[in-house]
C-alpha positions as a Markdown table, in Angstrom:
| # | Residue | x | y | z |
|---|---|---|---|---|
| 1 | Met | 4.7 | -9.4 | 43.2 |
| 2 | Ser | 6.1 | -6.0 | 42.3 |
| 3 | Lys | 9.1 | -7.7 | 40.4 |
| 4 | Thr | 6.5 | -9.7 | 38.4 |
| 5 | Ile | 4.5 | -6.6 | 37.5 |
| 6 | Ile | 7.7 | -4.7 | 36.5 |
| 7 | Thr | 8.9 | -7.7 | 34.4 |
| 8 | Ile | 5.6 | -8.1 | 32.7 |
| 9 | Ser | 5.4 | -4.3 | 32.1 |
| 10 | Ala | 8.9 | -4.3 | 30.6 |
| 11 | Val | 8.0 | -7.2 | 28.2 |
| 12 | Val | 4.8 | -5.5 | 27.2 |
| 13 | Leu | 6.6 | -2.2 | 26.5 |
| 14 | Ala | 9.4 | -4.0 | 24.6 |
| 15 | Thr | 6.8 | -5.8 | 22.5 |
| 16 | Ala | 4.7 | -2.7 | 21.8 |
| 17 | Gly | 7.8 | -0.8 | 20.9 |
| 18 | Ser | 8.9 | -3.5 | 18.5 |
| 19 | Leu | 5.5 | -3.6 | 16.8 |
| 20 | Phe | 5.2 | 0.2 | 16.7 |
| 21 | Ser | 8.5 | 0.5 | 14.9 |
| 22 | Gln | 7.4 | -1.9 | 12.2 |
| 23 | Ser | 4.1 | -0.1 | 11.5 |
| 24 | Leu | 3.3 | 1.9 | 8.4 |
| 25 | Gln | 3.1 | 5.6 | 8.9 |
| 26 | Asn | -0.3 | 7.0 | 8.0 |
| 27 | Gly | -1.6 | 3.6 | 6.6 |
| 28 | Asp | -5.1 | 5.0 | 6.4 |
| 29 | Phe | -4.0 | 8.1 | 4.4 |
| 30 | Arg | -5.8 | 10.4 | 6.9 |
| 31 | Tyr | -3.0 | 13.0 | 7.1 |
| 32 | Pro | -1.8 | 14.9 | 4.1 |
| 33 | Ser | 1.8 | 16.0 | 3.6 |
| 34 | Asp | 2.6 | 19.6 | 2.6 |
| 35 | Asn | 1.0 | 18.7 | -0.7 |
| 36 | Pro | -2.7 | 17.6 | 0.1 |
| 37 | Glu | -2.7 | 15.2 | -2.8 |
| 38 | Val | 0.1 | 13.1 | -1.2 |
| 39 | Pro | -0.4 | 11.4 | 2.2 |
| 40 | Glu | 2.2 | 12.1 | 4.9 |
| 41 | Gly | 4.8 | 9.3 | 5.1 |
| 42 | Trp | 4.2 | 8.2 | 1.5 |
| 43 | Thr | 5.9 | 9.0 | -1.8 |
| 44 | Thr | 3.9 | 8.8 | -5.0 |
| 45 | Phe | 5.2 | 8.3 | -8.5 |
| 46 | Gly | 3.8 | 8.4 | -12.0 |
| 47 | Asp | 0.6 | 10.2 | -13.2 |
| 48 | Cys | -2.8 | 10.6 | -11.7 |
| 49 | Phe | -2.3 | 8.9 | -8.3 |
| 50 | Phe | -3.7 | 11.1 | -5.5 |
| 51 | Arg | -4.9 | 11.3 | -2.0 |
| 52 | Glu | -8.7 | 11.7 | -2.2 |
| 53 | Thr | -11.1 | 13.0 | 0.5 |
| 54 | Gly | -14.3 | 13.4 | -1.5 |
| 55 | Trp | -14.6 | 10.0 | -3.2 |
| 56 | Ala | -17.2 | 7.4 | -2.2 |
| 57 | Pro | -17.6 | 5.2 | -0.3 |
| 58 | Gln | -16.2 | 7.1 | 2.6 |
| 59 | Thr | -13.5 | 5.3 | 4.6 |
| 60 | Pro | -13.2 | 5.5 | 8.4 |
| 61 | Ser | -10.3 | 8.0 | 8.1 |
| 62 | Gly | -12.2 | 10.1 | 5.5 |
| 63 | Ala | -9.3 | 9.6 | 3.0 |
| 64 | Met | -8.1 | 7.1 | 0.4 |
| 65 | Met | -5.7 | 6.9 | -2.5 |
| 66 | Gly | -7.1 | 7.1 | -6.0 |
| 67 | Tyr | -5.7 | 6.1 | -9.3 |
| 68 | His | -7.5 | 8.2 | -12.0 |
| 69 | His | -7.1 | 5.7 | -15.0 |
| 70 | Tyr | -9.4 | 7.8 | -17.1 |
| 71 | Arg | -6.9 | 10.7 | -17.0 |
| 72 | Val | -3.7 | 8.8 | -17.8 |
| 73 | Asn | -2.2 | 9.4 | -21.2 |
| 74 | Gly | 1.1 | 7.5 | -21.1 |
| 75 | Asn | 1.9 | 3.9 | -20.4 |
| 76 | Ser | 4.1 | 4.3 | -17.3 |
| 77 | Asn | 3.2 | 2.8 | -14.0 |
| 78 | Ser | 1.9 | 5.0 | -11.2 |
| 79 | Gly | 1.7 | 4.3 | -7.5 |
| 80 | Met | 3.1 | 4.9 | -4.0 |
| 81 | His | 5.7 | 3.6 | -1.6 |
| 82 | Gln | 6.9 | 3.9 | 1.9 |
| 83 | Asp | 10.2 | 3.0 | 3.5 |
| 84 | Val | 9.7 | 1.2 | 6.8 |
| 85 | Ser | 12.2 | 1.3 | 9.7 |
| 86 | Gly | 12.5 | -1.1 | 12.6 |
| 87 | Val | 12.4 | -4.3 | 10.6 |
| 88 | Lys | 15.1 | -7.0 | 10.9 |
| 89 | Ala | 16.6 | -9.5 | 8.4 |
| 90 | Gly | 14.9 | -12.9 | 8.7 |
| 91 | Gln | 11.5 | -11.5 | 9.7 |
| 92 | Lys | 8.5 | -12.6 | 7.6 |
| 93 | Val | 6.1 | -9.7 | 6.9 |
| 94 | Arg | 2.8 | -9.3 | 5.2 |
| 95 | Phe | 1.8 | -6.1 | 3.5 |
| 96 | Ser | -1.8 | -5.6 | 2.6 |
| 97 | Val | -4.2 | -2.9 | 1.3 |
| 98 | Leu | -7.9 | -2.7 | 0.7 |
| 99 | Met | -8.7 | -2.1 | -3.0 |
| 100 | Met | -11.8 | -1.3 | -5.0 |
| 101 | Val | -12.1 | -1.0 | -8.8 |
| 102 | Asp | -14.8 | 1.1 | -10.4 |
| 103 | Lys | -17.1 | -0.2 | -13.1 |
| 104 | His | -16.4 | 0.7 | -16.7 |
| 105 | Ser | -18.3 | 0.5 | -19.9 |
| 106 | Glu | -17.9 | -2.4 | -22.3 |
| 107 | Asp | -16.1 | -0.3 | -24.9 |
| 108 | Ser | -13.5 | 1.0 | -22.5 |
| 109 | Gln | -10.5 | -0.5 | -20.6 |
| 110 | Arg | -9.8 | -0.6 | -16.9 |
| 111 | Pro | -6.2 | -0.6 | -15.7 |
| 112 | Tyr | -4.3 | -3.8 | -16.5 |
| 113 | Ser | -3.0 | -4.7 | -13.0 |
| 114 | Val | -2.0 | -3.7 | -9.5 |
| 115 | Glu | 1.2 | -5.0 | -8.1 |
| 116 | Leu | 2.2 | -5.1 | -4.4 |
| 117 | Met | 5.9 | -5.3 | -3.8 |
| 118 | Leu | 8.3 | -5.7 | -0.9 |
| 119 | Glu | 11.8 | -4.5 | -1.5 |
| 120 | Gly | 15.0 | -4.3 | 0.5 |
| 121 | Asn | 18.0 | -2.1 | -0.1 |
| 122 | Lys | 21.4 | -3.9 | -0.1 |
| 123 | Asp | 24.6 | -2.0 | -0.9 |
| 124 | Gly | 22.6 | 0.9 | -2.3 |
| 125 | Gln | 20.5 | -1.3 | -4.7 |
| 126 | Gln | 16.8 | -2.0 | -4.4 |
| 127 | Gln | 16.1 | -5.7 | -4.4 |
| 128 | Thr | 12.7 | -7.4 | -4.8 |
| 129 | Val | 11.8 | -9.5 | -1.8 |
| 130 | Ala | 8.3 | -10.5 | -2.9 |
| 131 | Thr | 5.7 | -9.4 | -5.4 |
| 132 | Lys | 2.0 | -10.1 | -6.0 |
| 133 | Glu | 0.4 | -9.0 | -9.2 |
| 134 | Val | -3.4 | -8.7 | -9.4 |
| 135 | Val | -4.7 | -8.6 | -13.0 |
| 136 | Leu | -7.8 | -6.5 | -13.0 |
| 137 | Glu | -9.7 | -8.0 | -15.9 |
| 138 | Glu | -11.6 | -10.3 | -13.6 |
| 139 | Phe | -11.3 | -8.3 | -10.4 |
| 140 | Pro | -14.8 | -7.5 | -8.9 |
| 141 | Thr | -16.4 | -4.2 | -9.6 |
| 142 | Asp | -19.0 | -4.6 | -6.8 |
| 143 | Asp | -18.4 | -1.4 | -4.8 |
| 144 | Glu | -16.9 | -3.5 | -2.0 |
| 145 | Trp | -13.4 | -3.3 | -0.5 |
| 146 | His | -11.2 | -6.3 | -1.2 |
| 147 | Glu | -7.9 | -7.0 | 0.6 |
| 148 | Val | -4.9 | -7.8 | -1.5 |
| 149 | Ser | -1.6 | -8.8 | 0.1 |
| 150 | Val | 2.0 | -10.0 | -0.4 |
| 151 | Glu | 4.2 | -11.8 | 2.1 |
| 152 | Gly | 8.0 | -12.2 | 2.2 |
| 153 | Thr | 11.0 | -12.9 | 4.4 |
| 154 | Leu | 13.4 | -9.9 | 4.7 |
| 155 | Pro | 17.0 | -10.5 | 3.7 |
| 156 | Val | 18.1 | -7.1 | 5.1 |
| 157 | Asp | 17.2 | -4.8 | 8.0 |
| 158 | Asn | 15.1 | -2.4 | 5.8 |
| 159 | Leu | 11.9 | -2.5 | 3.8 |
| 160 | Arg | 10.1 | -0.6 | 1.1 |
| 161 | Val | 6.4 | -1.4 | 0.5 |
| 162 | Ile | 5.1 | -0.5 | -2.9 |
| 163 | Val | 1.7 | -0.3 | -4.7 |
| 164 | Ser | 2.1 | 0.1 | -8.4 |
| 165 | Val | -0.7 | 0.3 | -11.0 |
| 166 | Thr | -0.1 | -0.6 | -14.7 |
| 167 | Pro | -2.5 | 1.2 | -17.1 |
| 168 | Ser | -4.3 | -0.6 | -19.9 |
| 169 | Pro | -2.1 | -0.8 | -23.0 |
| 170 | Ser | -4.8 | 0.8 | -25.1 |
| 171 | Gly | -7.9 | 2.9 | -24.7 |
| 172 | Pro | -10.2 | 4.3 | -24.3 |
| 173 | Arg | -9.3 | 4.2 | -20.6 |
| 174 | Gln | -12.0 | 4.4 | -18.0 |
| 175 | Ser | -12.4 | 3.6 | -14.3 |
| 176 | Ala | -10.5 | 4.4 | -11.2 |
| 177 | Val | -8.8 | 2.2 | -8.5 |
| 178 | Lys | -9.2 | 3.1 | -4.9 |
| 179 | Phe | -6.9 | 2.1 | -2.0 |
| 180 | Ser | -7.5 | 2.2 | 1.7 |
| 181 | Glu | -6.1 | 0.9 | 5.0 |
| 182 | Ala | -2.6 | -0.1 | 4.1 |
| 183 | Asn | -1.2 | -2.4 | 6.8 |
| 184 | Leu | 2.1 | -4.2 | 7.6 |
| 185 | Gln | 2.3 | -7.2 | 9.9 |
| 186 | Val | 5.3 | -9.1 | 11.2 |
| 187 | Leu | 4.3 | -12.7 | 11.0 |
| 188 | Asp | 7.3 | -14.2 | 12.9 |
């Protein structure tokens, strides 16, 4: 009996350790880095993409990531990424995030799209594993969270997950895009 319990405990601990090592750090954006506009464990790029704690609707963690489209002047993409450790080549993974797009007036433009990407680094070069682009022209503006996701099979033992927002090509720009509850699952 004690050998069975020890064996089961070892299997549970090994499985839990494997799942933990493949989790995103701070996927709910609860904890800030030294810069309170950037969540711990994440790197942001571009303009007007910040960790927000005062926006509605409130999330369980009290924080979300917000893309301030109405403040963007250039045409460069903005977003965030995280390098994930503990993954193995051949694993199929699913990266998802909850997204909400604010309403905008008819004479203004919302951001063009949001793209989720999985990348691996081979020989010092980032390589796209999978990508999913969500064009926002028809995306709901119903004050509800909607899950968007991308899946791919890893060719290497590393992973970068990316959320990238493309601004509208012309203005006037209005609206914001909100992100919450980023998640990574190993599917096999």
